[in-house]
Residue, then its C-alpha position, 0 to 999 in steps of 0.5 A: m491516453a496517459e490519464q487513462n494509464l495514470q488511473q489505471q495505476l492508481d486503482e492497483a495501488s488502491s486495491k494493493i493497499k486494500q490487500a494489506q490492509e485484509a492481510i493484517l486483519q486477518a492475521q490479528g498481530t500474530d501470522p508473520e506470514l501474512l504480515q509478510q504478504a501486507e508488506a508484499n503487497l504494499l512493496q506493490a503499491k509503491q511500485k505503482l504509485e511511482i511508475a504513477q508519478n513518474e509517468s505522469g508528475t503531477e498531473a498524479t501528484e495532484n490526484a485525490q486518488f494519489q494523494q489518498a492512495y500514499e497517506q493510505l500506504h504510509n497508515t498502512r505500512q505504521q500497523v504492519q510494522e507496529a504487529q510485527q513489532n507486536n509479534n517479536d513482543v510476543l516471542 
């Protein structure tokens, strides 16, 4: 049961990260609303990963999907920050 819940949390986190990545691409760095949506998805993904880690401990953190999602979360968050900075530079 715990393994199934871990997998569900990881799948949901990955889905939120993908949604954030899509929003960034759609925003093309110029749509603050889409960038906010991306940030919200990243926050939800982070929460899912934290839940997975809290419930499953090292089983989660040693899971390849968890590690990949965590790395994607970090990279996507940087993309959002860069896009927001680009928006601020344009303004």
